[in-house]
C-alpha positions as CSV (number, residue, x, y, z in Angstrom):
1,X,-204.4,220.8,95.0
2,X,-205.4,223.2,97.8
3,X,-206.1,220.2,100.0
4,X,-202.8,218.7,99.2
5,X,-201.1,222.0,100.1
6,X,-203.0,222.1,103.4
7,X,-201.8,218.6,104.3
8,X,-198.3,219.5,103.2
9,X,-198.2,222.6,105.4
10,X,-199.7,220.7,108.3
11,X,-197.1,217.8,108.1
12,X,-194.2,220.2,107.6
13,X,-195.2,222.4,110.6
14,X,-195.9,219.3,112.8
15,X,-192.6,217.7,111.9
16,X,-190.3,220.7,112.3
17,X,-191.8,221.3,115.7
18,X,-191.0,217.8,117.0
19,X,-188.4,217.8,119.7
20,X,-186.6,214.9,118.2
21,X,-186.4,216.7,114.8
22,X,-185.0,219.9,116.3
23,X,-182.5,218.0,118.4
24,X,-181.3,215.9,115.5
25,X,-181.0,218.9,113.2
26,X,-179.0,221.0,115.7
27,X,-177.1,218.3,117.6
28,X,-174.7,217.4,114.8
29,X,-173.2,220.9,114.1
30,X,-173.3,221.6,117.9
31,X,-171.3,218.5,118.7
32,X,-168.8,219.3,116.0
33,X,-168.4,222.8,117.4
34,X,-168.1,221.5,120.9
35,X,-165.3,219.1,119.9
36,X,-163.4,221.9,118.2
37,X,-163.7,224.0,121.3
38,X,-162.6,221.2,123.6
39,X,-159.6,220.6,121.4
40,X,-158.6,224.3,121.5
41,X,-159.1,224.4,125.3
42,X,-157.1,221.3,126.1
43,X,-154.4,222.3,123.7
44,X,-154.1,225.7,125.3
45,X,-153.8,224.3,128.9
46,X,-151.8,221.1,128.4
47,X,-149.8,221.9,125.3
48,X,-147.8,219.1,123.7
49,X,-146.6,216.8,126.5
50,X,-144.2,213.9,125.9
51,X,-143.5,211.3,128.6
52,X,-139.8,210.8,129.2
53,X,-138.6,207.2,129.7
54,X,-135.4,205.5,130.7
55,X,-134.7,202.1,129.2
56,X,-131.8,199.9,130.2
57,X,-130.0,197.5,127.9
58,X,-127.4,194.8,128.2
59,X,-125.0,194.5,125.3
60,X,-123.7,190.9,125.3
61,X,-122.7,191.2,121.6
62,X,-120.7,194.4,121.9
63,X,-120.6,197.5,119.7
64,X,-123.9,199.1,120.8
65,X,-122.7,202.3,122.6
66,X,-123.9,205.2,120.5
67,X,-127.2,206.8,119.8
68,X,-128.5,206.3,123.4
69,X,-130.8,209.3,123.1
70,X,-133.9,208.5,121.0
71,X,-136.3,211.4,121.3
72,X,-137.9,211.4,124.8
73,X,-136.4,207.9,125.5
74,X,-133.0,207.6,127.0
75,X,-131.1,204.3,126.9
76,X,-128.7,203.3,129.7
77,X,-126.2,200.5,129.4
78,X,-125.7,197.8,132.1
79,X,-122.9,195.2,132.3
80,X,-125.1,192.3,133.2
81,X,-128.8,191.3,133.2
82,X,-128.7,191.1,137.0
83,X,-127.7,194.7,137.3
84,X,-130.5,195.8,134.9
85,X,-133.0,193.7,136.9
86,X,-132.0,195.4,140.1
87,X,-132.3,198.8,138.5
88,X,-135.8,197.9,137.2
89,X,-136.9,196.7,140.6
90,X,-135.6,199.8,142.3
91,X,-137.5,202.0,139.7
92,X,-134.3,203.5,138.2
93,X,-135.4,202.4,134.8
94,X,-138.8,201.7,133.2
95,X,-137.7,198.4,131.5
96,X,-134.7,196.9,129.8
97,X,-133.7,194.6,126.9
98,X,-130.8,192.3,126.2
99,X,-128.9,192.1,123.0
100,X,-127.7,188.4,122.9
101,X,-124.5,187.2,121.2
102,X,-126.4,185.6,118.4
103,X,-128.5,188.7,117.6
104,X,-126.9,189.2,114.1
105,X,-128.1,185.7,113.0
106,X,-131.5,185.6,114.9
107,X,-132.6,189.2,115.3
108,X,-134.1,188.2,118.7
109,X,-134.2,190.9,121.4
110,X,-135.5,189.9,124.9
111,X,-137.4,192.7,126.6
112,X,-138.1,192.8,130.4
113,X,-140.7,194.9,132.1
114,X,-142.8,194.8,135.3
115,X,-146.0,195.6,133.5
116,X,-148.4,193.2,132.0
117,X,-148.7,194.2,128.3
118,X,-149.8,192.7,125.0
119,X,-146.8,194.2,123.3
120,X,-144.4,197.1,123.5
121,X,-145.8,200.5,122.5
122,X,-144.9,201.8,119.0
123,X,-142.8,204.5,120.5
124,X,-140.6,202.0,122.5
125,X,-140.4,199.7,119.5
126,X,-139.3,202.5,117.2
127,X,-136.7,203.8,119.8
128,X,-135.1,200.3,120.2
129,X,-135.2,199.7,116.4
130,X,-133.5,203.0,115.6
131,X,-130.9,202.4,118.4
132,X,-130.0,199.0,117.0
133,X,-130.0,200.2,113.4
134,X,-127.9,203.3,114.0
135,X,-125.2,201.3,115.9
136,X,-125.1,198.5,113.3
137,X,-124.6,201.0,110.4
138,X,-122.4,203.5,112.3
139,X,-119.1,204.1,110.4
140,X,-120.2,202.0,107.5
141,X,-122.6,204.3,105.7
142,X,-123.2,208.0,105.8
143,X,-125.6,209.5,108.4
144,X,-128.0,210.7,105.7
145,X,-128.2,207.1,104.4
146,X,-129.0,205.8,107.9
147,X,-131.8,208.4,108.2
148,X,-133.2,207.2,104.9
149,X,-133.0,203.6,105.9
150,X,-134.9,204.3,109.1
151,X,-137.7,206.0,107.0
152,X,-137.3,204.9,103.4
153,X,-140.7,206.0,102.1
154,X,-142.7,209.2,102.4
155,X,-145.2,208.6,99.6
156,X,-147.2,211.6,98.3
157,X,-149.8,210.9,95.6
158,X,-150.5,213.8,93.2
159,X,-153.5,213.6,90.9
160,X,-153.2,214.9,87.3
161,X,-155.8,216.0,84.9
162,X,-156.1,214.4,81.4
163,X,-154.0,217.3,80.1
164,X,-151.2,216.5,82.5
165,X,-151.7,219.4,84.9
166,X,-152.0,219.1,88.6
167,X,-155.7,218.6,89.5
168,X,-157.2,221.1,91.9
169,X,-159.1,218.3,93.6
170,X,-156.7,215.8,95.1
171,X,-157.5,212.4,96.7
172,X,-156.5,211.0,100.1
173,X,-158.2,210.1,103.3
174,X,-159.1,213.7,103.9
175,X,-161.6,213.7,101.0
176,X,-163.4,210.7,102.5
177,X,-164.2,212.3,105.8
178,X,-167.1,214.6,104.8
179,X,-168.8,212.1,102.5
180,X,-168.5,209.4,105.1
181,X,-170.0,211.5,107.9
182,X,-172.6,212.9,105.6
183,X,-173.5,209.4,104.4
184,X,-174.3,208.5,108.0
185,X,-176.3,211.6,108.5
186,X,-178.1,211.1,105.2
187,X,-179.1,207.6,106.2
188,X,-180.3,208.8,109.5
189,X,-182.3,211.6,108.0
190,X,-184.0,209.4,105.4
191,X,-184.8,206.7,108.0
192,X,-186.1,209.3,110.6
193,X,-188.2,211.2,108.0
194,X,-189.7,208.0,106.7
195,X,-190.4,206.9,110.3
196,X,-192.3,210.1,111.0
197,X,-194.5,209.3,108.0
198,X,-195.0,205.8,109.2
199,X,-195.8,206.8,112.8
200,X,-198.2,209.5,111.6
201,X,-200.2,207.0,109.5
202,X,-200.1,204.4,112.2
203,X,-201.4,206.8,114.8
204,X,-204.1,208.2,112.6
205,X,-205.1,204.7,111.7
206,X,-205.3,203.5,115.3
207,X,-207.3,206.4,116.5
208,X,-209.5,206.3,113.4
209,X,-208.7,209.9,112.4
210,X,-207.9,208.5,109.0
211,X,-211.6,208.0,108.4
212,X,-212.3,211.7,108.8
213,X,-209.4,212.7,106.6
214,X,-210.4,210.3,103.8
215,X,-214.0,211.7,103.9
216,X,-212.6,215.1,102.9
217,X,-209.6,214.3,100.7
218,X,-208.6,211.5,98.3
219,X,-206.0,208.9,99.1
220,X,-203.7,210.4,96.4
221,X,-204.0,213.9,98.0
222,X,-203.4,212.5,101.5
223,X,-200.3,210.5,100.4
224,X,-198.9,213.3,98.3
225,X,-199.3,215.9,101.0
226,X,-197.7,213.8,103.7
227,X,-194.8,212.7,101.6
228,X,-194.0,216.3,100.4
229,X,-194.6,217.9,103.8
230,X,-192.3,215.5,105.8
231,X,-189.8,215.5,102.9
232,X,-189.6,219.3,102.9
233,X,-188.8,219.1,106.7
234,X,-186.1,216.5,106.0
235,X,-184.7,218.8,103.3
236,X,-184.4,221.6,105.7
237,X,-182.5,219.3,108.0
238,X,-180.1,218.3,105.3
239,X,-179.7,222.0,104.2
240,X,-178.6,223.0,107.8
241,X,-175.9,220.3,107.7
242,X,-174.7,221.2,104.3
243,X,-174.5,224.9,105.2
244,X,-172.7,224.1,108.5
245,X,-170.2,221.7,107.0
246,X,-167.9,224.2,105.2
247,X,-168.1,226.6,108.1
248,X,-167.1,224.0,110.7
249,X,-164.5,222.6,108.3
250,X,-162.8,226.0,108.0
251,X,-163.0,226.6,111.7
252,X,-161.5,223.1,112.4
253,X,-158.7,223.6,109.8
254,X,-157.6,227.0,111.3
255,X,-157.8,225.7,114.9
256,X,-156.5,222.1,114.5
257,X,-154.8,222.0,111.1
258,X,-152.9,218.9,110.3
259,X,-155.1,216.1,108.8
260,X,-158.2,218.4,109.0
261,X,-156.6,220.9,106.7
262,X,-156.4,218.3,103.9
263,X,-160.1,217.7,103.9
264,X,-161.8,218.9,100.7
265,X,-165.4,218.8,99.6
266,X,-165.8,217.1,96.1
267,X,-167.0,219.7,93.6
268,X,-170.3,218.0,92.9
269,X,-170.9,216.8,96.4
270,X,-173.4,219.3,97.6
271,X,-175.6,219.1,94.5
272,X,-175.6,215.3,94.5
273,X,-176.2,215.2,98.2
274,X,-179.4,217.2,97.9
275,X,-180.6,215.2,94.8
276,X,-180.0,211.9,96.4
277,X,-181.7,212.9,99.6
278,X,-184.8,213.9,97.7
279,X,-184.8,210.7,95.7
280,X,-183.9,208.5,98.6
281,X,-186.4,210.0,100.9
282,X,-189.2,209.8,98.2
283,X,-188.5,206.1,97.7
284,X,-188.5,205.3,101.4
285,X,-191.5,207.5,102.0
286,X,-193.7,205.7,99.5
287,X,-192.5,202.4,100.8
288,X,-193.3,203.5,104.4
289,X,-196.8,204.6,103.2
290,X,-197.4,201.2,101.8
291,X,-196.2,199.5,105.0
292,X,-198.3,201.8,107.1
293,X,-201.4,201.0,105.0
294,X,-201.1,197.3,105.4
295,X,-199.9,197.3,109.0
296,X,-202.3,196.8,111.9
297,X,-200.5,199.5,113.9
298,X,-197.5,201.8,114.1
299,X,-195.3,199.4,116.1
300,X,-195.8,196.6,113.5
301,X,-195.1,199.0,110.7
302,X,-191.8,200.1,112.3
303,X,-190.7,196.4,112.4
304,X,-191.6,195.8,108.8
305,X,-189.9,198.9,107.4
306,X,-186.6,197.8,109.0
307,X,-186.4,195.1,106.3
308,X,-186.3,197.8,103.6
309,X,-183.8,200.1,105.4
310,X,-181.1,197.4,105.8
311,X,-179.7,197.8,102.3
312,X,-179.4,201.6,102.9
313,X,-176.8,200.8,105.6
314,X,-174.7,198.3,103.6
315,X,-172.1,200.9,102.5
316,X,-171.6,201.9,106.1
317,X,-171.0,198.3,107.2
318,X,-168.4,197.7,104.6
319,X,-166.7,201.1,104.5
320,X,-163.1,199.7,104.4
321,X,-163.9,197.6,101.3
322,X,-165.3,200.7,99.6
323,X,-162.2,202.7,100.5
324,X,-159.7,200.3,98.9
325,X,-161.9,198.8,96.2
326,X,-164.3,201.6,95.2
327,X,-164.7,200.4,91.6
328,X,-165.5,196.8,92.4
329,X,-168.5,195.5,90.5
330,X,-170.4,195.0,93.8
331,X,-170.2,198.8,94.5
332,X,-171.4,199.5,90.9
333,X,-174.4,197.3,91.7
334,X,-175.2,199.0,95.0
335,X,-174.8,202.4,93.3
336,X,-177.7,201.5,90.9
337,X,-179.8,199.4,93.4
338,X,-182.4,201.9,94.6
339,X,-182.5,200.9,98.3
340,X,-178.7,201.4,98.8
341,X,-177.9,204.1,96.1
342,X,-178.5,207.3,98.2
343,X,-175.8,206.5,100.8
344,X,-173.5,204.5,98.5
345,X,-173.1,207.2,95.9
346,X,-172.4,209.9,98.4
347,X,-169.7,207.8,100.2
348,X,-168.1,206.7,96.9
349,X,-167.6,210.3,95.9
350,X,-165.0,210.6,98.6
351,X,-162.8,207.8,97.3
352,X,-163.1,207.8,93.5
353,X,-164.8,209.4,90.5
354,X,-168.1,207.8,89.6
355,X,-168.6,207.5,85.9
356,X,-171.5,209.6,84.5
357,X,-173.3,206.6,83.2
358,X,-173.5,205.1,86.7
359,X,-175.0,208.3,88.1
360,X,-177.5,208.5,85.3
361,X,-178.5,204.9,85.7
362,X,-178.7,205.3,89.5
363,X,-181.0,208.3,89.3
364,X,-183.1,206.8,86.5
365,X,-183.6,203.6,88.5
366,X,-184.5,205.6,91.6
367,X,-187.0,207.7,89.7
368,X,-188.7,204.7,88.0
369,X,-188.8,202.9,91.4
370,X,-190.5,205.9,93.0
371,X,-193.1,206.2,90.3
372,X,-193.8,202.4,90.2
373,X,-194.0,202.0,94.0
374,X,-196.1,205.2,94.2
375,X,-198.7,203.9,91.8
376,X,-198.9,200.6,93.8
377,X,-199.0,202.5,97.1
378,X,-202.0,204.5,96.0
379,X,-203.9,201.3,95.2
380,X,-202.8,199.8,98.6
381,X,-204.0,203.1,100.3
382,X,-207.4,202.8,98.8
383,X,-207.8,199.1,99.7
384,X,-206.2,198.7,103.1
385,X,-205.9,202.0,104.9
386,X,-209.2,201.6,106.7
387,X,-208.5,198.0,107.7
388,X,-208.1,197.6,111.5
389,X,-206.7,194.9,113.6
390,X,-205.6,192.6,110.8
391,X,-202.6,192.7,108.4
392,X,-203.3,191.2,104.9
393,X,-201.0,188.5,103.7
394,X,-198.7,189.0,100.7
395,X,-200.9,186.9,98.5
396,X,-203.9,188.9,99.3
397,X,-202.1,192.2,98.6
398,X,-200.9,190.9,95.2
399,X,-204.4,189.8,94.3
400,X,-205.7,193.2,95.2
401,X,-203.1,194.9,93.1
402,X,-203.9,192.7,90.1
403,X,-207.6,193.3,90.4
404,X,-207.3,197.0,91.4
């Protein structure tokens, strides 16, 4: 056990002193802090600026004379299209549109501009739409009704508890932000930590330092010490992010407000984030150790481990599907599948409640996978760690595991 602790201390100290580890740990909260500062600085200097525009229109149908002021956009009437074109060429107006005589039956509006565009901006479209709508309904329905027709829906969803009271933890896009960002960081941390283990084994194997180590410690002690040491360093990294998240969120909410102020951390988020990092890292660490043992060098090992890390990224690739269909059977499968569970569960916490049985099943499968792969890895360590210049085939590895 003392030898295992020595290896653990060495790997932990060596990892936390790496420049890449320090940069990765600190860069995330520093970038968030920088973005908040930049927003405050630019807001203080510029303030809310709105570009004013003048848009001409030609009323061939008649009856469109009111409501020519639409926010920062002013509409000016012209008698003919030629007059509007002259004003546009002179620069008196930014663009113009024509209301044809058959507008009521077709709804077609011809817009003219000097700029090459894919489509009119949302602000221009909204201004023209409100101008037409207000004039069509003027004198026919009350002003309040016109306002409601322009914006008929302002939907606010309120979550209730099973007793019918308002739940303190509401849903919405704000709740998805932190789990989504943390899911990305969790995947990076697991991959980077596992890569450190793989690189270390590859380098020690290439320079034959592994021979000296195995003459003093057993394969089990070496593997356990490396996995725990690098895992402890990764846990420190995750702890820094978890501690920084609420502080940065409070700072952003007080400085920026708006959408940021709606962001909430799920109640069980921090505990599950730590648990799934430990389980996820342990799984990928033992897989990395197996790959490092059978690989001829660190470069080949990094190529092979990429096949195992692809499922970890599946939730990030299909984020939109998870947001709108969080309880789809496919996501239930990925919550239990060990290679994707660490990131998938963390991200799903932001969009829906995960049933307790799925969490229990997910953790149980992860634990069993770690134990099973760890036992196989120890056998592979004993057989192939001292093999140089040649990578055994899959059949050879399976025969060794059967006979080991």
